[in-house]
PAMAR-782345 format. One record per residue: residue in three letters; x, y, z of N, C-alpha, C in turn. Coordinates in pm, whole numbers, plus 50000, padded with zeros to 5 digits. Atoms other than C-alpha are relative to their C-alpha. Example, Ala and Ser with C-alpha at 12.3 -4.5 7.8 and 13.67 -1.06 7.14 Angstrom:
residues 2
Ala500894988150000512304955050780500905012050000Ser499184988149994513674989450714499235010950073
***
This chain:
residues 336
Met500614991049938435956978502197500815005650135Asp499564994649850437067001302498499024998250094Leu500615003549867435816990202822500195012450074Pro500104987549909434777019003031500944992150160Ser499325000349884436967021403364499325007750112Leu500914996649898435187023103681500675003350135Pro499324996049858436487042904024499404983150096Val500245010949926436857011304269499835006050141Leu500214999049881435437015204628500784989750100Tyr498655011049913437796984504767500194990049960Ser499955010350077439686960104653501214989050114Thr499535011749967441706928304771501094996249943Pro498945008750077445216922604717500454987049994Arg499445012750014446576888504612500964998450132Ala498655003849914448426870204898501244999449957Gln498494996150049451446867604680500435008649980Ala498944989350009451766901404626500235005750151Val499784994049838451486908005014501474991550028Ala498405004750001454446879205035501185012249964Asp498854995950074456176900004782500575014150052Phe499724980749938455746935004967500954995650134Val499484999649901456936921205286501304994149999Ser498815005350038459856900505158500885013749928Ala499454988250006460566938005035500105010150052His499874987749948460386960105281500294995550157Tyr499595004449868460996937305608501234992149975Asp498775013149971463806918805727499854986850063Leu500475013949954462546883505734500674991449935Pro499295011550054464326852905666498984996249862Gly500755006150104462826838205322500184984649999Pro501534991850063460566823205172499485006250057Val501634994549971457746843605251498904995049978Ala500885003750059454846829305229499135007050065Cys500964990249951451436844205307498284995049970Lys501075003950054447606837105303498875008750076Leu500934987849938444426859205356499164992550111Leu500945003949875442646856005678498765003750019Arg501354995749993440076876205683499585013549921Arg500234985150049438286906605490498915004850091Gly500694992049888436326927205739499945013950016Trp500304986549952436536957105898501455006249922Asn499044998650060440366951205767499904989249945Asp498885008350106442666930005539500714994050112Thr498935003949937444236905705738500694989049941Tyr499655016850028446786878305625501234995450106Glu498735002249941448956856405789501394996849928Val498875002350069452636852805698500804998050075Arg498675010449948455236828805760501175003449958Ala498424998450044458826835505728500824987949994Gly499525014750047461476809505610500324992450119Glu499595008449834462376797906007498664997450055Gly501225007249916458396790306073499565017550082Asp500604988949910457646824006277498865005249918Arg501314991650050454416842306202499505012250036Phe500754987149982452946871606153499135004949969Val501464995650076449806890206062500165016149941Phe499494988050084449936919105791498615003849984Arg501284999749977447096940405829499935015749900Ile500004985350045445986966405575498405006150056Ser501244991749933443376990505721499215007649883Lys501254996150090440147000005573499645014950030Arg500824985949982438807036005519498464999450104Arg501434998949940435737043805758499735015449995Val500844989949975433307071005836500735011750082Arg499584989249910435117084406116501595009249966Gly498754991650029438457091705950501064988149945Asp499385009450036441367074005829501004995550148Ala499405012449860443107045706065500995007850066Asp498694989749913445477062706331500914989450044Val499085009449997448187038006293501415007550032Ala498234993849912451257061606414499705001350149Trp500425000149878449547062906747499744986250057Glu500115016450001448497025206757501254995950003Thr498545007650014451867012806646501185006750098Ala498954992949895453807039506906499294992450164Phe500115001549924451467029407139500544984450089Leu499545014750026451866990407110501654998450048Arg498305000750003455766996807118500305002950139His499924997949869455347014907445499364987950097Leu500285012149947453256985307598500854987950000Asp498865012650006455626959207481501045004150081Gln498554997249905458536976207621499775001050169Ala500825006049879456436975907951500034988450049Gly500185014249967456286939607947498494995249994Ile501435004550037452686941507848500014988749870Pro500135013650126451366907207637499515008149919Val500564994550129450626925407305500734993149875Ala498965004950137451396917606922500125014549950Ala499394989450053453436947206876500554998749878Ala499854997950102454276961706531501724995349968Ile498675006750051457396945706349500495016949932Pro499554986750087459676976706208500414993749861Leu499615003050168460126978505822501905000849977Arg498605001450012463846978105720500255015750018Asp499724987749944463637015705769500035004850141Gly500564998349881462607013506108499095005150035Ser501554996649959459427027706102499034988550030Leu501225011549955456277008206236499024999349903Phe500815002450101454187013205930500165003649887Thr499874996450128453627023505585499025000949938Ala501305001450017451247024805337500054993749857Ile499805009650152450577004304992498585008049902Ser500804994550083449057017704687498724995349938Leu501205008650088445627004104543499115005449915Pro500704993550094443017010404295499155011850089Glu501144988249933440687031004570501085009850033Gly499544986549934443647052604712501274990950070Gln499485005049906446317045804969499634993450108Arg500865003049846445697023405285501284996250023Pro498725005049852448007021105603500104982449999Val499535014749942449866986705661500905001850096Val499165003549872451016971705965500604981849987Leu499955011249969453146938906018499884996350156Phe499614999849869452336927306339500624985250082Arg499315012849928454336899106572498244992450038Tyr501235010949952451596868306601499654999350137Ala500295003949864450096863806921499904982650020Glu499955013649991451046829606997499064993750117Gly500925003549881448556809207218498844994049921Arg501295004749998444896797407198499155009049990Pro500944988850004442286818807091499114998950186Ser500925000149865440436834307429498894994249966Gln501435000450011437326820207508499185008450133Ala500494991849875436186845807751498464999750051Gly501345003749970432606839707744499684992450054Ser500165012249919432866807307838500784993250091Ser498955000449940435846807108047500145010650086Thr499774984449888436146829508373501205000450006Ala498294998450000439996820008373500315006949889Asp499944990650101439966836808017499645014850038Ala500794985149974437636862208133500845010950083Arg499364996149897440226870808410500955002549964Ala498604997150070443256869308204499745014749924Asn500224987150092441496893807982499815016950086Gly500234990749919440756915908266501235007650089Val498784999349923444426913308419500775008749894Thr499064992250132445946926008058499645013849990Leu500614985650024443436954108021500595010050123Ala499584993249871444326967808391501575001949986Arg498704997950012447896963308320500245012949888Ile499524989650101447736984907995499395017050060His500504986449946445807013508167500855005150119Asp499054997249915448407010308432501045009049960Val499014994750058450857022408230499655006849870Ala500474991750087449007041407962500565014550022Gly499504985349979450017073108165501425004149989Gly498785000450060453517066608060500345004949835Phe499844998450170453077069707719499875015549936Ala500154986250052454247106107576499495004349920Ala501014993750127452247106807288498294998850040Gly501115005650002449277095607435498715011549975Asp500884990050035447377131307358500355004149830Lys499894994650125448537131507006499064990949900Gly500335009050103446257105006855498885004649945Arg501094994150067443377113306613498954995150013Tyr501355000849968440887094606784500145002650136Arg500464997049850439087104707094498674994650023Leu501045009450034436677077907197498815009750125Asp500664992649905434367107607347498315000549948His501254995750056430867121607314499374997549830Asp500475001750128430867125106933500284987249934His499515013050025432757093006875499284992150000Leu501045009949957430387071507069498315004149945Leu501585000249981427167085507029499605005749878Gln500234987850142426877116406728500194992049894Arg499745004250118428527101206461499414985149959Pro500885009950038426847067606495498725001849977Leu501804996450048423397079706511500055004949870Ser500204996050136424317097606205499904990149887Ser499965010450109425297068506008498764993750008Ile501255002350009422167053606125498735001449927Leu501314992850041419357076806066500315002149840Ala499865002350123421067074005732499574986049886Ile500235012350054420127041505641498105000949917Glu501124997250065417157041005388498704986850072Gly501225010249981413577022105484499715002350168Leu500164997349818414187032005890498575004149997Asp501424998549920410687032006044500265014450065Val500214990049912409747066406176500175001750109Ser499974999749848408977057006494501714991650029Val498975002849925412237039106522501175009949952Arg499284990250010414147070306401499575008950118Thr500034993449902412467089406655500624995550132Lys499425006149894413277065506953501564997549975Leu498695000550031416737062706804500555014050082Val499264986649980417457103206826499545000550148Asp500404996349854415397104707198500894990850080Leu498975005449925417417074107315501465007750014Thr498634993149999420707091907220499905012850074Ala499874988049995419837123607355499844998950155Arg499845004049854419127104507714501004996450038Leu498705008849977422327082307688500965016750013Ser499044989450002424127120407612499745007750106Ala500194990949868422377138407911500704993050124Gly499705007249906423267105808123501395004050023Leu498224999050006427077110608050499955013550022Ala500204987449946426657147408113500045000250103Glu500144996849834425637144908464500844992350069Arg499205001349928428347125508539501605001550026Asp498564990049967431337148108672501104987550022Gly498335003849916434887136208705500134985949931Leu500055017150045434897101308516501225003249915Cys498724999850027438437092308468500364997449838Trp499555007650095439987089008143501504993949992Thr498945006150015442777067307981500214997849846Leu499435003350120444577054107694499024984249964Cys500925013250040441867025107549500344994349925His500025010450104442036991607376498955004749910Gly501035000150097438737001707260499204989449938Asp501015011750043437376966707152500344988050098Cys499955011449932438256946107468498474995050044His501135008849972435416921607430500144986350042Gly499725011549953437176891207517500784990949921Tyr499335006350096438296876907201500855006949914Asn499044995650073440646901907065501384998050099Ala499125003949906443046883907270500244983849960Asn499745017649958444836847007273500764996850118Ile499455005649891445746827607564501604995749976Ala498765003850027449916825907574499834982550061Leu499985015749924450416784507661501414996850026Gln498605000449929454356790507718500685010849979Gly499254986549996457076815607751499945007850121Ala500194990449890457246844107975498755006650024His501694997049987453426851707896499124991650065Ala501055011650028452146817707933498865004750099Gly501504999449907448486818308088499625016949972Gln499794989350001448496855408020499035004249892Ala500904995950149445736872607748500925009849945Val499644993250102447876884307477499055010849912Phe500974992450075445966915207303500455004249860Phe499724997650145445796924606954498715009349961Asp501164993050048443466945906745499975013550066Phe500094988049913444096980106912499435012549889Asp500384988350064442887000306580498845008850059Glu501014991249892439717012106806500675008350115Gly499434994549895441897025007028500215017049995Gly499604983649965442457061207165499505007850136Ala500504996649911441827081907440498875000250031Gly501235001249957438627079507620499884993950123Tyr500415003849856436737067607905500524987650052Leu499635013749913437977044008165498644991549993Ala501035005049973434507034808216499244992649857Tyr500315004250127433857028607826500994988849988Asp499345008450004436827007307804499724984650035Ile500275016949930435646978008061498805001949963Ala501815005250027431696982207984500584994449865Val499925005050122432976969507625499964984750037Phe499915012749979433596936207789498434991250051Leu501625004349933430056935907994499035000249896His500825002350102428216943907652499934989349926Cys499965014850055429466913607488499734989050105Cys500775010349934428456892807765498835000850048Val501595001349997425116904807761499495004249895Met500664998450122424386914807437499534985149886Tyr500905010350056421926891207189499514989250090Glu500615008749881420426876107493501154993550092Arg498935009849932423706862307647499885005550152Arg500535001349844423576856208013501484996650054Gln498695005949963427616853608074500155010650112His499474990749867427566871308423501244995050064Ala498355004449973430476847208548501155004049976Ser499354995750077432186858608298500575015350023Trp499754985649940431686895808386500885001350105His499285002049865432636888008734501594995550022Ala498055002549987435996873408671500655008849931Phe499234990450051436896898608405500455009950130Met499804986949939436336926808692501094992350115Glu499185004149938438216905108933501104998349976Gly498984997950046441096903608742500725010849973Tyr499744985750002441026938408665500515005950110Arg499604996849837440926944509055501264994650061Ser498795004349944443696925109109501275008749981Ile499224992250074445856950208925499905015750054Arg499954980549958444456986009014498454998650025Ala501024996649900441406996909196499155011349858Val500684993350098438337010708994499475009650058Pro500804987449893436947045909148498654995849952Gln501485004849983433437039209235499035007249911Ala500864990050119432117068208971500074994449883Asp499285005550128434157051708700498804983949970Phe500765012550007432267016508784498795002550015Glu502055000349990428557029508847499985002849895Ala500434995850131429077047008479500104987349903Val499425010950076429967010908326498724994849953Ser501445006350054426227000008277499455013149918Leu500524990250117425487034608114500904998649846Phe499055002650157428287026307849499204989049928Val500695014750100426456993007748499285006649891Pro500864995150088423837011307580500755007549881Ile499284997850124426377031007407500944997849936Arg499465006350076428327010607310499364992949880His500825008550098425736989107117499575010049882Leu500424991750120424777022606959501565002849916Trp498585000850048428377024606859500534987249871Phe500185017350056428236987306744499175001449879Ala501215003850119424976992606512500845013149948Gly499174987850062426947028106384500974995449921Glu498655005550116430047009406251499354992849913Tyr500365008250106427716985606061499485010449903Ala500784987750109425597015405907501015004149909Ser498894989750053428757031705834500624990949870Arg499435007950093429707003705614499284993549861Ile501225001450103426497001205377500685001349855Asn499604990650119428487018005096500774986549893Glu499185010850079430826988505064499294988150017Trp500355018149975428886956505198498794999849937Gly501324999750063425366968105035498895002150109Ser501044996849920422286978605212499424987850030Glu500645015949915421006940405257500764995250107Ala498875003849889424236937005479499255007450136Val500354992749880422656962305724498415002849991Pro501374995950026418476960005700499355008650111Ala500734993749898416256983205890499714992650117Asp500825010849919414686955006048501174997050140Trp498625001549888418276946606228500035009450089Ile499974988049899418496982506341499164999050089Ala500424998849870415356980106519499994990250091Gly499655013249922416186946206681500895010050113Gln498514996349936419536965306815499145012050106Leu500674992149911416906992306950499314996550098Asp500535005849868415226969107139500734997850109Phe499305005849904417846953107309500575016550075Met499414986849908419296993807409498675004650092Leu501274995849913415667002707518499424991250153Ser500325012249879415096967807733501425005450094Trp498764999349883418736977307911499725010250092Glu500484987849938417357012207981498914997150090Glu501344999849937413957002008109500534990750107Glu499855004449847415576978108353501045006450087Lys499084990249920417607007808471501244997550027Leu498825002550038421006998708342500534983850099Ala499575012649915421006964508551500444997950114Pro499354998049852422066974908893499724987550055Gly499975011149904421386937309005501154993249940Leu498745005850037424216925908777501205003550036Leu498864994449967426546949908878500435002350147
***
């Protein structure tokens, strides 16, 4: 009996197949070994070359906002690496390109082999030293961002549409969302949009986009010892300076966290490298609920892949409570 062939939404390559691909397309000493690290926003694998060097192989997933912008991301990482910023830069293929694509049942997906960020995982929420190191590295990234010639060529712009309207649309598509929750989300988004529009002259930069304190390892030796080595730039692009800073504050206060010491250490580290204009610093608190709306929208946008039970309507209601509480407290002026 002929069995029907169904279209595939998402597939995961075997680790050995990834090892074979890396061996064929990258100039690494063999034998190459590979193991799956994580399935999630992307699929990541640890790759070990014959001499023991480690790398991370990432297969980008498709998202509602569009295909991964690996051309901009890998070029920006090369710019940062050449400027001496501690980042996990992309390893070129044999032909010199920084990324390629593989064909899977669901279609082509971009792939990148990254240098492994050696060191221990950052614990920025519990360690003020790690928080400060994260602030220093983010400031150094912003400091050299203006010298990146392709800065305005990226596919993503972390703007009003990216941070507010698209996430809201994904959330409102959830089945079973209470009418009052829908109404409050729409009204909140309108207020956040208005608040953002009222703030003239906010600085733009090239953003990491996800500097929450854990997309970094703390180097233990070598030229970057003690520094935060950043990775996971796939949320990056041109965007608000205040937003890129607010991502860290958001992580310090979400889910009833009270990691205020880490926030202040992060800002101390950042300001040891470069100043933050007052208007941008004052806008950071506004971007906390904006970041949270984006965060909830990212989860909502994955329901077709993860399933409706992975993002239930009552979870969304809880995220709304956080945003409304932050707003009710006037964006926590006492914290800043």
